[in-house]
N, C-alpha and C positions, 0 to 999 in steps of 0.2 A: 531482101537478100536471103536466099535459102542456103544457109551455111552447111547444113547437114548434107544435102545432096550435091551442092555445087562446089564445095571447097574442102570441108573437113574430112570426109570419108576418103577422098582421093589422096590427101596429104598425110593423114595420121597426125593431125595438128596437136593432139594431146600426148604425144609420145614422151614418156619419162615423167609425166605428171602423176603424183600420188594423190588419190582421192579416197576419202573416207565418207561413205554414204551411211547415214543412220536414219532408219525409218521403220516404224512398227508395222507398216503395211507392206507385206511381201511383194505384191505386184509392183508397187512404186519402186521399192529398192532394187528389184530385179530389172525393171525397165531402165532405171538410171545406170545400173551397172552394165547392162548389155550395150546401151548406147555409148557410154563413155569408154568401155573396152574396145568397141568398134572404132573409136577415134584414137586408139592406142594408149589410153590412160591405164595406169595400174590402179585397180579399184578393189577396195576391201569394203564389205558390207557388214552392217550390224543391225540387229532387229530391236535393240534396246539401248538405253543409256549405259546400263551395266556392261553389256557386251562391247560397246564402243570404248568404255574405259579400259577394259581388258585388252582390247586391240591397241590402244594408245600406249600400252606398256612396251610394245615391240614395233610399232609402226608410227612413223611421223609423216602425216600427210602434208601436201602443199595446199590443199583446200578441203573443207568439210561441207558436205551437203546434208542438212539435218531437218527432219520434221521437228516442229517446235513443241508438240503436245505428246506426252507419253503417260499412259495410265499408271499411276503409282510411282512415277519417277520424275525427277526434276531436271530440266535441261540446264539449270544453273550448275549442277555437278559437272556436266560435260564441259560447259563453258569455262568454269574455274580451272579444270584440268588443262584445257587448251591454253588458257592464259599462263599457267605455270610452265607449260612446254615452250611457249613463246619466250618467256623470260629466260629460260635455260638456254635456248638456241639463238636468242636475239633476232628472231625472224618471225614476222607476222604470219599467222595462218588464217586466211580469209574464210568466212562462213557464209553460206547461202542457206537461208531458212525457208522451209516449205511448210504449208499448212492447208488443211481443208477448211479452216476457219477464215472468217473475213479478216481484213487487215486490222481490224480493231484489236486483234490478239497482240499485235505489236505495241499498241498503246498500253496494254495491260502489263507489259514487262519492259519498262523504259530503260532499265540498267543493262539489258542484254545488248551487247554490241555485235552487229553483224553487217555484212556489206550489202546483201541483197535479200529481198523477200519475194517469194513466189506463191501465189494462191493456186492450189490445185483445182482442176487440171490446168496445166500451163503449156505454152508453146515450147516444144523441144528445141527449136532454133534459138529462141530467147534464152533458154537454159544453157545451151552450149556456148552461146555468145557471152553470157555472164561468167561462165567458168574461164573461157579464153581471156576475157578482160581482167579477171582477178589473178590469173597466173601468167600474165603477159610475158614476164621475164623468161620463164621456162619455155613458153610457146615460141617466142621469138628465137631463142637459142636453138631449139630443136628444128624449127622451120628453116632457119638459115643453114644449119648443118645439113639438113635434108636436101636443100637446093645445091649445096656444094657437092654432095655425094652424087646427086642425080646428073649433074653437069659433068 
């Protein structure tokens, strides 16, 4: 199923979904932001863990897409902050982790909890599908509202 061409773009399936994209590779984060904004998501990008932490002081995402490796920074800092936000809001923030490294990276950090892992380069339909699945409650609400408005 080709979600991007057949379904998502026509419907704006991610309308109202708040996404934080954290990636030290400008091309990757810009690609994700462009794609997700095209699907009507509200996307904030950060090029470092430090920048992401600053963003989280004023922005609470529904989902985080983050590279796992940062030179001189630890993803643990970001994950601990997300856990604290979750505790304050009593609502889970799903995390999709991306990396150019093999999946062995995941084995090296067993205490990091995330919902999905994508090895770059990855299929954009799979990426969108993962986001839709993780934020299903928001997507369903917005999709159904869109159907009511359209009819």
